N, C-alpha and C positions, 0 to 999 in steps of 0.2 A: 762834673762828670759823675760824682757820686749820685747826684739826683738822676742822672741818665741811667746809671746802673740800677738804681732802685726802681726806676720806671720799667726797665727791661725785665727785672726780676718779677715785678708785679704783673706785667703783661704775660710773662711765662707762666706764673702761677694761675693767672686768669685763664690762659689757654689750657693749661693742665686741668684746671677745674672743668672747663668746657668739654675737653676730651673725655674726662671721667664721666661727666654728665651725659655726653653722647653715647659712651659705652654702656652706661646704665640704661639709657633709653633704648638703645639697640638691643640689649639683653632682654628688657621687658617686652619690646616689640617681637623679638624672636620667640620668646617664651609664650607670649599670647598667641602668636601665629601658629606655633607648634601645637598648643592646646586646642586652638580652633580646628586646625587640620586633622588632629587626632579625633576630635569629636565628629567632624565631617566624615572621616574615613570609617569610623564606627557606625555612624548612621547609614552610610552607603553600604557597608558590609551587611548590616541588618536588612536593609531594603533588598539587596541582592539575594540574601539568604531566603527572605520571604518570597521573593519572585521565583527563585529556584524551587522552593517547596510548592508553590501554587502551580508552577509549570509541570512539575512531576505529577501532582494530583490531576491536573487537567489532562495530561498525556495519558496517565493510567486510565482515567475515565473514558477518554476517547478510544483508546485501544480496546478496552473492555466492551464498549458499545459496538465498535467496529467488528470485533471478534464475534459477538452475538449476532450481528447482522449477517456476517459472512456465513456463519453456521446455519442460520435460518435460510439464507439463499441456497446454500449447498444442499440442505435437506429438501427444499422445494424443487431444486433442479434434479435431485436424485429421484424424487417422486415422479416428476415429469418424465424423466428418462425411463423409469420402471414402467410407467403407463404406456409410453411410446413403444417400449420393447414388447410389452404385452400385446398391444394393438398390432404391432408388426408381425409378431408370431401368429396371431389370429388371422391376419390378412394373408400371410404366407401360407398357412395351413389351408385356408379357403381357396386361395389361388391354386395351390398344388392339387387339392381335391377336384376342383373344376377342371383343371388341365388334365388330370389323370382320366376323368370321365370322358372328356372330349377326345383324348388320345385313344381310349378304349373304343369309343364309338367310331372314330376314324379308322382304327385297325379293323373293326368288325365290318365297316362299310367297304374298306379296301379288300378284305378277305372275301366278302361276298362278290365284289366286282371282279376280283381275280378268279374266283370259282366260276362265275358266269362267263368271263372271258375265256377261260380254259375250256369250258363246255362248248362255247360257240366256236372256238378254234378247232376242237375235236370234231364237231359236227361239220365244220367247213372242210376239214381234211378227210375225214373218213365217211362222212355222210350219215352217221348214226350217232345217237346220244349215248354217252357212257355213264350215266348217272348211277 
């Protein structure tokens, strides 16, 4: 029985040593994993920081170029509108001048027609001209 007790004791010691060894291996594994994960996290953080920086630069460049293009387009459109306005004013002035001349000519013709009509009417009523 003493031999059996001794055997149990040795097995218990052996198991205890194995448990201690497994604990040590587990600590080493966790420590190595933690170190690797921290290194990965730092590398990823640096990559993300670099990406963010490049994205900001690209965005700023894009916005600057877009703003310049929009300003150039707005200036060109303003020039086109100014030219259109100038042409419209000129066309309107010409139209109004022509229309005024035509109306004056029509009014003179109508005045002459009415004068002739009145004269003819007077002659037809009274038989003599009232010029």
